[in-house]
C-alpha positions, 0 to 999 in steps of 0.5 A: 240668413244661412248660406246656400248649400253646396249641392244647390244648382248654379249656372255651370259657368260660375262653377268654372271660374276658379279653374279658369284663373288657375289655368291661366296662371299655370299657362302663363307662369309655368310655360316658358315665353307663354307658348301654347306648345313648347315641347315639340318632339324630335323625330328619327326615321331609319329605313333599310333600303338594302341589307345593312344600308339605311336612309336616315332622317333626323328632325330636331325642333327649333325653340325661339329660332334656335336648334335644341342641343340634341345630337344623334349617337349611332352605334359603333362601326356605323359609317356615313355613305353620304354626308349629312345634308341639312335643311332649316325649316320654320320650326325644325332642322331636318338632316338626311344621310345614308349610313351603313352598319356592319353585319348583322345590321342595326337590329339589337343595336342602341342609338343614343340622343345626347342632350335629351335628358336636359330637355322636356322634348321626346323623340319619336323613332320609326324603324323600317327594316328590309324584311318588312318589319317595322317598329315605332318607339317614343323616347323620353328624356328620362331614358335617352336611348332606344334599342332597335328591335327586329319588329315592334308590331301594331301594339307598339305603334298604337302605344307610341301615338296614343301617348303622344296624343295624350301628352299633346293635349295635356301640354297644349295650353291653348287647346285647354283654354279654349275648352275651358272657355266653352265650359264657361259659356254653356249653362247646363250639363246637357249643353256642355255635352253637346258642345264638347261633342261638337268640338271633338267631332270637328277636330277629328274630321280635320285631323284626319283630312290633314294627316291623310293629305286631303286638305293642307293649311300652313301651320303659323296662320292656324296657330295664330287663329287658334289663339284668336279664337280664345280671345273671341271666347273670352270677350263672349264670356265678359259679354254674358257676365254683363247680361248680354247674349251672344251667338256663342251663348245661344248656340255654343255647339255651333261655335265649338264645331266651327272652331274645332275644325281649326283646332284639328289642323293644329293637332295635325301639325303635331302629328306631322312634326313627330312624323307618321309611318307610311305603312301605318297611317290609319293606326297612328291617326286613330291612336293619336286621336284617342289619346287626344280625346282621353286627355281632353275628357280627363281635363274636363273631369278634373276641371268640374271636380275642382270647380265644385270643391272651390265653390263649396269652399269659397263661392264668393271668392270664386265669383270675384275671381271669375270677373277677372279670369276672362280678362287674364285668359284673353290677354294671354291668348292675345299675346299668343296671337301676336307672337304667332303672327310675328312668326310669319316673317 
């Protein structure tokens, strides 16, 4: 008996099995402590209140309850008008103070972030000057400083939030595992398109509502429930593999839409962590969401391509790995769930 040609159609779920296991190994092995979002950005906001006097907000993320070793280095000649006041939150430390810079002010000056180069954390810098000019810059560890420009414009703001949205989804292993689980449940390309569209529409709705302040949910329960949603989908995959038919297999778009509403609040948490400029909320929201969608589509395309290659090379191995993969995905998501549940206290 000859082997079936590669081009022969098989259920889409089986084509994704190797990718699922690879993603599970990646998420559990390459991310410290198997967290869904490890690299929360720091945030620096500088707002000129009177000529050469600025209100400074500096937020440093916490990692496993410990503050990242980042220090703000202001230009020479800058002095504190008020002493730095710190407030410790559940996920970050927020420092506020008022500074004064010698004429002509901070425009054209450099601010450095000491210790940033030894982390995987970015820093979002938003500057508002008294004349109405504003700029937004995303600082990376490879270049741990920023020069304060007189004006950045809409292009700079859109670019910064687009990049952060793209990075957030590509480093958001829990969101990617959820998308991958949806791909394993559906049985056709048409169903996949409908399901992913429903997921995208849902999380775009709640992302917008949360960022605009219309709806608010606490972060830790949202993150824990996102992990639980992956556990439920992993259980559904096993059920389908054993010949059963659950609600997700019958109406994957409906399940994707319901859980997508929840994932949108997770994306909103990422936006709030990096800060949203008051005068450019619509632009920042749109740019961040476009970055998320581009990253999501790139992941789906890469997963489909890799799965096709894997099926052509070793279809039998892919099938065997596929029977184990949902359990690995469920175990990892369950770990995230209980870890995030513990963070409530």
